[in-house]
N, C-alpha and C positions, 0 to 999 in steps of 0.2 A: 211590329213587336208589341207586346201587350203588358199592361200594368194593372195591378189590382189596387183599388183605392178604398180606404175606409175614412169617412170624414164626418166630424161634427164641427167644432172649432178646429179640430186637428185633422190631419190627413195622414194615413199610413199607406205607403205605396210599396207593394211587394212585386218584384220583377217577375216576368213570366219564366225566367230561368229557374227561379226557386219553385214556382208553382208547378211547372212541368215535372221537375224532379220529385216533388211531393206526390203529385197526382198521376204521374205516368202518362200525361197527355196534354191537352190544351188547357189554357188558363181557366176556362169556364167549365171544365169537366165535360158535361154533355152539351154545352151550349156552343162550342166552336170558337175557341180563341187560341191563339198560339202564343178609346180612350180614354170636364168636367172634364194636361188642364195638366220605341223599341224596348227591349229589356233594359232600357236606359243606357245602353252602350253607345247609342248614336243619336240621342235626343238633343233637344235644344241646349241643354245644360251640360252635355257630354259626361254624364254620370256613368260609372262602371256598371256592368251587369251584375245581377245577383246581390243587390242591396235593398234595404228597406228604408224608405224616406218617411219621416214623421214630421208633420207640419201642423201649424196652428195659425188660423187667420186672425187678423186684428185690424182695427181701424187706425189710420194714422193721419196726423195733421202737420202743420208747419214746423212744430218743434220736435217732431219724431226723429229726424235725421241728426239733429244736434244731440239728442239723448243717446242715440246710437254711438255717435263719435265720442262722446264723453265716457261711454262705457268701454271704449277701446275698439269699436267696430271700424272696419276699413272698407271703403267702397271699392270693389274689385271689378265691377262690370256694369256698363250701361248698354241696353239694347232695346230694339223695338221689333214687334211682330204684329202681323195682321191676321185676324180671324174672321171667317165668313161661315155662318151656321146655316144649315139647310133643313127644310121640313116640307111636308105636303100642306095644302090649303086647309086640311082638316086636322092638322097637328098630329098626324099619326105617329111620327117618330118621338117627339118630345113627350106626348102623353104615354108612350111606352117607356119613357125614361131613357131614350136613345138620343145621343147628341152628336150629330154628324157635322164635321167642320173641315174647312180647308185652312190650314195654318201655313202661311207663306207658300201656298201652292200645293201643299201635301195633305192628302186626305187622312183624317183621323176619326175614330168613332169611340165614344164613351157609352157603355151600356152596363146594366146591372148583372152580377153573377147569378147563375141559376139557383144557388142556395141562399140568396139574401134573406135576412130576417127583416121583414117589412115592419114588424112591431118595434124594432130597434130605432133609437134616435141617431144611430150611426149610419151614414150613407156609405154605400159600397159600390164601386165601379170597376169594370174591366176596361182598359183603354187599348183599342186595337189600332195598329198602324200598318199591318200587312194587308195589301189590297184583297187577297183571297179571303182572309178572315172577315174583313169589313163586308165584302160581297155576301158571304154566307150568312152573316148576322142580319144584314139588311133584307135579304131575300125572305127570311122568316117573318119579318115584320111587315114588309111592303107587298109580299106575295108577287114579286117580280124577279125574273131572271135576267142577268146581263153579264157581259164579258169584262166590264170595267165599272168602276164606281161612277165615272162620268156618264156612261150609258145608263146605269141604274138610276141616277138622279134624273136624267131626261125622261126615261120610260115611266118612272113613278111620278113625274111632274112635281118634283121637289124644287122649291125656289128658296133663295136666300131670305132669311127673316131677321138675321142679326149680323151686323158688319161693323167691326171696330178695330182700332189699333191700340196696342198697349205699349207704353214706355216703361221699362223696368230698370230699377237700380238694384244691384245685388251687393249686399254687405256681408262680410265675414267677421266672426268674433271668436276669440280664443275659446277652445273647448269644442270646436267642430261645428259651431253654429253658422247657418246661412240665413240671412234675412233679405227677402225680396219685397220691394216697394213698387207696386203697380199703379200707374196712372193712365186711365183710358182717355181717348180723344173726345169722349162725351162728358168728361169731368168727374168720373167715379174713381175713388182711390181705395185700395185694399192692400194689406201687407200680410206676409207669412213668415213665421219663424220655422226653420227646418233643421233637423239633425239626421244624419245618416247612420243606420244600424246595419251590422253585418249579419245578425241573426235575430229571429223573432223574440228570443228571451231578453234581448236588450231593449225592446220597445217600452215596457213600463217605466224603466229608469229614464229613457229619453223623454217620455211624456212629462215626468216629474221635473226634469231639468228645463224643458221648454216652458212649463207653467211657472217655474221659479223665475226664469229670465223675463217672461212676459210681465210678471208682477213687478219685478225690479225696474223694468223700463216703463211701466205705466201702460202696458198694452193689454192688460187683463180685461176680459169681458165676461159677464155672466149670461149673456144671451148669444145665440148663434149669429155669426156675422154673415150677412148676405154676400153673394159673389157678384162678379161682373155681369153674369147673365141676368140675374134678378134685376139689377139696376138698369140694364139696357132695356129689357122688356117693359118694365114699369114706366120708363120714360118715353119709349117709342112704339111699343106694341102692347097697348093696354089690354086689349081683348085676350091676346095670347098669354100675357102675364096673369090675368085673373083666372083663366082656365087652369093654368099650371099651379098656381097657388092653391086654388080650390082642391085640386087633385093631390096636394101635398108634395109636388115635384119641385117647387121652388121655395126658398126662404123668403117670406114676405118682408118688405121694407116698411117700417113704421115711422 
């Protein structure tokens, strides 16, 4: 299943159900989609299909949970998941802004849509979770044919370059807000405030509400918050990190 992502500090996720009904085909139009992070009906958060997620990243510290609780937020879930990312020795996938991972043993691929505006400060991604769609997209980048993602990885000589576990606490707050606090096993922390919208017209209002809550909680930031991948590569894969930052594919950590 596929998800369309737009992200600066915020992330807007449009399910493939909506995109296919709008475009009459795959999520990427000509690119082949039918994941950077299903039509959300059977994903890790068990969200219904046909919805739009609007999210904003923020940095959090020791006092963040106390501020959430004082604002009325309730911790609804704690979970852990393990991600392993793959690429070639020449960084073919990530330099093409394709992020292949196994999350809890399941293959997922995040890649840019065919019509992405590279001049925009907003990042845009399609997230593929169906194996046939992943294979089609990988074949175009790696120039390799295979009958499974496992075989594709072996034939293209892709190796793990990023391997970490995330512990996540999920809070809910009146008004439909969901707040995730992620802590990786290499010491990096990042949070996200999320609202669910049923239609595209509701997104601007959701963005304003998220901004207002972020300011109220002291989670506001004037700069783009780097993600877990930037933090991992800067710490453990400096050459890879430098290449991707130089290419504008990762948010640099200062």
